[in-house]
C-alpha positions, 0 to 999 in steps of 0.5 A: 554661238547662241544668240536666241533668247531661251524660254524658261518655265518652272513648276515653282521657281520665280525670277528666272533670268537666262543670260548668255555667257562664254561668248554666247556658247553657254547660258546661265539661268538664275532663279529664286526657289523660295516658293519650291516645296522640298517634298516635290520634284522642282524643275526649270525647263529651258528651251530655244531654237537654233537654225530651226532645231529645238533644244530642250533641257529640264533641270532639277532644282537641288536640295541642300544635303541633310536639310529640306532647304532648296538651293537658290543659285545659278544653274548653267548648261553648255550649248556646244 
């Protein structure tokens, strides 16, 4: 179970909110991608420490197929 609050950084997204889900075994990250540019690689870095071990993952903010619109939805990753 993860109880530490993750640190989230992005090159463009705002309103980043990490939330523990699945009884603390996963984290859902919601964000607003309105300021992300479609021609650039847009990302969110999520990191936290568990018993002295640093976990880090970079998530690419995807674009909608056949458009320049960026998805604006929660991303999730599991910490098992």
